[in-house]
C-alpha positions as CSV (number, residue, x, y, z in Angstrom):
1,M,0.0,0.0,0.0
2,I,1.2,3.5,-0.8
3,F,0.0,6.5,1.2
4,F,0.1,10.1,0.0
5,N,0.4,13.2,2.2
6,E,-2.2,15.9,1.9
7,G,-1.7,17.8,-1.3
8,E,0.4,15.0,-2.9
9,F,-0.9,13.1,-5.9
10,M,0.1,10.0,-7.8
11,R,0.4,10.6,-11.5
12,C,-2.0,8.3,-13.4
13,E,-2.3,7.8,-17.1
14,N,-5.3,5.5,-17.1
15,L,-8.2,7.7,-18.4
16,F,-10.6,4.8,-18.0
17,C,-10.2,4.6,-14.2
18,V,-13.0,6.1,-12.1
19,Y,-10.3,7.7,-9.8
20,W,-8.5,9.5,-12.7
21,I,-8.7,13.3,-12.5
22,N,-6.5,15.5,-14.7
23,D,-3.7,12.9,-15.0
24,N,-3.7,12.2,-11.3
25,C,-5.2,9.5,-9.0
26,S,-7.8,10.9,-6.6
27,L,-7.2,8.2,-4.0
28,D,-5.3,8.8,-0.8
29,E,-3.8,5.4,-0.9
30,I,-3.3,2.8,-3.7
31,Y,-2.3,-0.8,-3.9
32,L,0.3,-1.9,-6.6
33,D,1.0,-5.4,-7.7
34,I,4.5,-6.9,-8.1
35,Q,4.8,-5.3,-11.6
36,G,3.7,-1.9,-10.4
37,S,0.2,-2.0,-11.8
38,C,-2.5,-0.3,-9.8
39,Q,-4.8,-2.8,-8.0
40,S,-7.1,0.0,-6.8
41,C,-8.3,0.8,-10.3
42,I,-12.0,0.5,-11.2
43,Y,-12.6,0.8,-14.9
44,V,-15.4,3.0,-16.3
45,D,-17.9,0.8,-18.1
46,I,-18.3,1.9,-21.7
47,N,-20.5,-0.2,-23.9
48,E,-19.0,-1.4,-27.2
49,N,-21.5,0.6,-29.4
50,D,-20.6,3.9,-27.8
51,L,-16.9,3.1,-27.9
52,E,-17.1,2.1,-31.6
53,S,-19.0,5.2,-32.5
54,Y,-16.5,7.4,-30.6
55,R,-13.6,5.8,-32.4
56,R,-15.2,6.2,-35.9
57,N,-16.0,9.9,-35.3
58,H,-12.5,10.6,-34.1
59,F,-11.0,8.6,-36.9
60,K,-13.0,10.6,-39.4
61,K,-12.1,13.8,-37.7
62,Y,-8.3,13.2,-37.7
63,E,-7.9,11.1,-40.9
64,G,-10.7,12.6,-43.0
65,I,-11.8,9.0,-43.9
66,N,-15.3,7.6,-43.9
67,L,-15.6,4.1,-42.5
């Protein structure tokens, strides 16, 4: 377990974690496994249809290609 002092934040790159806020973890303590992966992460549930639609829209926006 890793504890943080008040005002300290753990940098987090997992945008799909419910604790992610502006590239930081909002928890006061986290658990890491032997490989350093966060065991406290809870993933945001995104249904496949919404995810596919989002990917297509962004692909079109950035690549100018219709799928």
